[in-house]
C-alpha positions as CSV (number, residue, x, y, z in Angstrom):
1,M,-48.6,0.1,-16.6
2,M,-47.5,-3.6,-16.3
3,R,-45.0,-3.5,-18.9
4,F,-43.5,-1.0,-16.7
5,I,-43.2,-3.6,-13.7
6,L,-42.1,-5.9,-16.3
7,V,-39.0,-4.4,-17.0
8,G,-38.7,-3.1,-12.9
9,M,-38.2,-6.5,-12.7
10,I,-36.8,-7.4,-15.9
11,I,-33.6,-4.9,-13.9
12,L,-33.6,-5.6,-10.9
13,F,-33.5,-9.7,-11.8
14,M,-30.6,-8.9,-14.0
15,N,-28.6,-6.7,-11.2
16,S,-29.4,-9.6,-8.4
17,I,-27.2,-11.8,-11.0
18,L,-24.7,-9.5,-11.6
19,L,-24.0,-9.2,-7.7
20,A,-24.5,-12.4,-7.1
21,S,-21.6,-12.6,-10.1
22,Y,-19.3,-9.8,-8.1
23,E,-19.6,-11.6,-4.9
24,E,-18.5,-14.8,-6.5
25,A,-15.1,-13.7,-8.3
26,L,-14.3,-11.8,-5.5
27,E,-14.1,-14.5,-3.4
28,L,-12.0,-15.3,-6.4
29,Y,-9.7,-13.2,-5.8
30,K,-9.9,-14.3,-1.8
31,T,-8.6,-17.2,-2.6
32,K,-5.7,-15.8,-4.8
33,K,-7.1,-17.1,-7.4
34,Y,-7.6,-14.0,-9.4
35,S,-7.7,-15.9,-13.5
36,D,-10.4,-17.2,-12.6
37,S,-11.8,-14.0,-11.0
38,L,-10.7,-12.3,-14.2
39,K,-12.8,-14.9,-16.7
40,L,-15.7,-14.1,-14.8
41,I,-15.7,-10.6,-14.5
42,A,-14.7,-11.1,-18.1
43,N,-18.3,-12.2,-19.2
44,E,-20.5,-9.9,-16.9
45,L,-18.9,-6.3,-17.4
46,F,-20.2,-4.6,-20.7
47,V,-19.0,-1.5,-21.6
48,A,-21.6,0.0,-22.6
49,K,-22.7,0.4,-18.8
50,D,-19.6,2.1,-17.5
51,M,-21.8,5.5,-17.8
52,E,-25.1,4.1,-16.6
53,P,-26.4,5.4,-13.8
54,N,-26.1,1.9,-11.2
55,S,-24.0,-0.5,-12.7
56,P,-21.8,-3.1,-11.3
57,N,-19.1,-2.9,-14.0
58,Y,-17.2,-0.5,-11.0
59,K,-17.0,-2.8,-9.3
60,L,-16.5,-5.0,-11.4
61,R,-14.0,-2.4,-12.8
62,Y,-11.9,-2.4,-9.1
63,L,-11.7,-6.0,-9.0
64,A,-10.9,-6.5,-12.3
65,A,-7.8,-4.6,-11.5
66,H,-6.2,-5.5,-8.2
67,N,-7.0,-9.2,-9.7
68,H,-4.7,-7.4,-12.3
69,W,-2.1,-6.1,-9.8
70,K,-1.7,-9.4,-8.5
71,I,-0.7,-10.7,-10.9
72,G,1.2,-8.7,-12.2
73,S,-0.1,-7.6,-14.7
74,Y,0.2,-3.6,-13.6
75,N,-1.0,-1.7,-17.5
76,S,-4.6,-3.6,-17.2
77,A,-4.5,-3.3,-13.6
78,I,-3.7,1.1,-14.5
79,F,-6.8,0.5,-16.9
80,H,-9.1,-0.7,-15.2
81,F,-8.2,2.5,-12.1
82,K,-8.7,4.9,-14.0
83,R,-11.4,4.1,-16.1
84,C,-12.9,3.8,-12.7
85,A,-11.8,6.8,-11.3
86,E,-13.6,8.7,-14.8
87,I,-16.6,6.1,-13.3
88,M,-16.9,7.6,-10.0
89,K,-15.3,10.7,-10.4
90,T,-16.2,12.2,-6.3
91,S,-14.0,9.1,-5.2
92,I,-10.4,9.4,-4.6
93,D,-10.5,5.1,-3.8
94,P,-9.4,4.5,-7.3
95,L,-7.0,7.2,-7.4
96,L,-4.8,6.7,-4.6
97,D,-4.5,2.8,-5.4
98,I,-3.2,4.5,-8.6
99,S,-1.1,6.0,-6.8
100,L,0.4,2.7,-4.2
101,L,0.8,0.7,-7.6
102,L,2.3,3.5,-9.2
103,V,4.8,3.3,-6.2
104,E,5.6,-0.2,-6.0
105,I,6.7,-0.2,-9.9
106,K,8.6,2.6,-9.0
107,R,6.8,5.2,-11.8
108,Y,7.1,7.6,-9.4
109,A,6.7,10.4,-11.3
110,E,2.9,9.3,-12.4
111,A,2.4,8.5,-9.0
112,E,3.1,12.0,-7.8
113,R,1.2,13.9,-10.5
114,I,-2.4,10.9,-9.3
115,A,-1.6,11.4,-6.0
116,T,-2.1,15.7,-5.7
117,R,-4.7,15.1,-8.3
118,A,-7.1,12.7,-5.7
119,L,-5.2,15.7,-3.2
120,K,-7.8,18.5,-4.6
121,L,-11.0,15.7,-4.2
122,Q,-9.5,15.3,-0.9
123,K,-7.2,15.4,2.4
124,N,-5.6,12.1,3.1
125,A,-3.3,11.1,5.2
126,F,-2.3,8.1,2.7
127,L,-2.0,10.3,0.1
128,Y,0.5,12.1,2.3
129,L,2.1,9.1,2.5
130,I,2.1,8.5,-1.6
131,L,4.0,11.5,-1.9
132,G,7.1,11.0,1.3
133,K,7.0,8.3,-0.9
134,C,7.7,9.6,-4.3
135,S,9.7,11.6,-2.8
136,F,11.9,9.6,-0.9
137,G,11.8,8.0,-4.4
138,Y,14.0,11.0,-5.4
139,S,15.8,10.8,-2.1
140,Q,14.8,14.4,-1.5
141,Y,14.8,13.0,2.1
142,F,14.2,16.1,3.4
143,R,10.9,17.6,0.9
144,A,9.6,13.4,1.9
145,K,9.8,13.4,5.9
146,K,7.5,16.5,5.4
147,M,5.2,14.7,3.5
148,F,5.6,12.1,6.6
149,E,4.7,14.5,9.3
150,T,1.5,15.6,7.4
151,S,0.0,12.6,6.7
152,I,0.5,11.6,10.9
153,S,-0.5,15.2,11.2
154,I,-4.1,14.0,9.6
155,D,-3.7,10.3,11.3
156,P,-2.0,9.9,14.1
157,E,-2.4,5.9,13.6
158,L,-1.8,5.2,10.0
159,Y,1.4,3.6,11.6
160,I,3.1,3.1,8.3
161,A,4.0,7.1,8.1
162,Y,5.6,6.9,11.4
163,N,7.6,3.5,10.1
164,N,9.0,5.2,6.3
165,L,8.9,8.4,8.8
166,G,11.6,6.6,10.8
167,I,13.5,5.0,7.3
168,T,13.8,8.9,6.3
169,L,15.7,10.3,9.2
170,M,17.5,6.8,9.0
171,K,18.8,8.5,6.0
172,L,19.3,11.8,6.9
173,K,20.8,10.6,9.7
174,K,19.0,11.3,12.8
175,Y,18.9,8.3,14.4
176,S,18.1,9.0,17.2
177,E,14.5,11.1,15.9
178,A,14.1,8.3,13.8
179,N,13.9,5.8,17.0
180,T,11.5,8.0,18.3
181,A,9.1,7.8,14.8
182,F,9.5,4.1,15.0
183,S,8.8,3.4,18.4
184,A,5.5,6.2,18.1
185,A,4.7,3.3,14.9
186,L,5.2,0.3,18.0
187,A,3.1,1.4,20.0
188,I,0.2,1.5,17.4
189,A,1.0,-2.8,15.4
190,P,3.1,-4.0,18.4
191,N,3.8,-6.9,16.8
192,N,4.8,-5.5,13.2
193,S,8.6,-7.6,12.7
194,R,9.9,-4.8,9.7
195,V,9.1,-1.8,12.1
196,I,10.9,-3.9,15.1
197,N,14.0,-4.8,12.6
198,N,14.0,-1.0,11.8
199,I,13.9,0.0,15.7
200,G,17.2,-1.8,15.4
201,L,18.8,-1.0,13.1
202,S,18.3,2.4,14.1
203,L,19.7,1.3,17.5
204,E,23.0,0.1,15.8
205,K,23.7,3.0,14.1
206,E,23.9,4.0,17.9
207,G,26.4,2.6,18.8
208,D,23.5,0.1,21.1
209,Y,24.9,-3.4,19.4
210,K,23.6,-5.8,21.8
211,K,20.3,-3.5,21.9
212,A,20.4,-4.2,18.2
213,Y,20.2,-7.1,18.0
214,T,18.1,-8.1,20.8
215,T,15.7,-6.0,18.3
216,L,16.6,-8.3,15.4
217,K,16.5,-11.7,17.3
218,R,13.1,-10.9,18.7
219,A,12.0,-9.1,14.3
220,S,13.7,-12.6,13.3
221,T,11.3,-14.6,15.6
222,I,8.2,-12.9,15.2
223,N,8.6,-13.1,10.8
224,P,11.7,-15.9,10.6
225,K,11.1,-15.6,6.8
226,N,11.9,-12.3,5.7
227,S,15.4,-11.7,4.2
228,A,16.3,-8.9,4.3
229,I,15.1,-9.4,8.6
230,I,17.3,-12.8,8.7
231,K,20.5,-10.2,6.8
232,N,20.0,-8.0,9.3
233,L,20.7,-9.9,12.2
234,N,23.7,-12.2,11.5
235,R,25.3,-9.3,9.7
236,L,24.8,-7.2,13.5
237,K,25.9,-10.5,15.0
238,R,29.2,-10.6,13.2
239,K,29.2,-7.6,13.9
240,L,29.4,-8.4,17.5
241,E,32.0,-11.1,16.9
242,K,34.2,-9.5,15.0
243,N,33.6,-5.9,15.8
244,K,33.9,-4.9,12.0
245,I,31.3,-2.3,10.3
246,K,29.2,-3.3,7.8
247,N,26.4,-2.0,4.5
248,Y,23.5,-2.0,6.7
249,D,19.6,-2.7,5.1
250,V,16.5,-0.6,6.0
251,S,13.2,-3.1,5.2
252,E,10.2,-0.9,4.3
């Protein structure tokens, strides 16, 4: 009996050490010390324990994946996310993150496949958002519109879905509808400079140059380092001065 008690105490002690190591690695991640966080994780991660009950490996791998993502080691990040999906087969979180990463690096076919797989586990607004982004990446704007609208129907507070819907509607030359979508996004995220920028672009497309300039000026005040916003503002300023039409940038 004493033997089993000792074994239990040792396991509990080892788990507490691993928990402390994870928390330290997480703190390094939060302070943008991604390589140091990965080194600490590597010292604590034992592959043979991946499938053990209550193994800390899921959390360690999930954190490792995000560290790799931050430093641009995308394949390593995808590997860890996929391993997390194998460990926690009923969780959509690693599948959702893989999809987001793949969209970021424009690997839309893979992102779409994994997001569709995740939807079989759970109907989720973010997964439809990802499918919309994939369709947008293919220039399939009507399908993208449908996906973003589905995302919004699941989570009416997901401002990024309204923002992406607005961008899609601009591609479809539905500028008034786009402005409505951007306004809905702004109601949820009142100081989001990218949404305000997109409202400015929508107003510009509708021909309301003065209001568009005022809107873009507000966006640049909130986020003076956003190069797309500054570019749009300067272009519109020249348009007002010369009344000359130029190309438009849409900030996502």
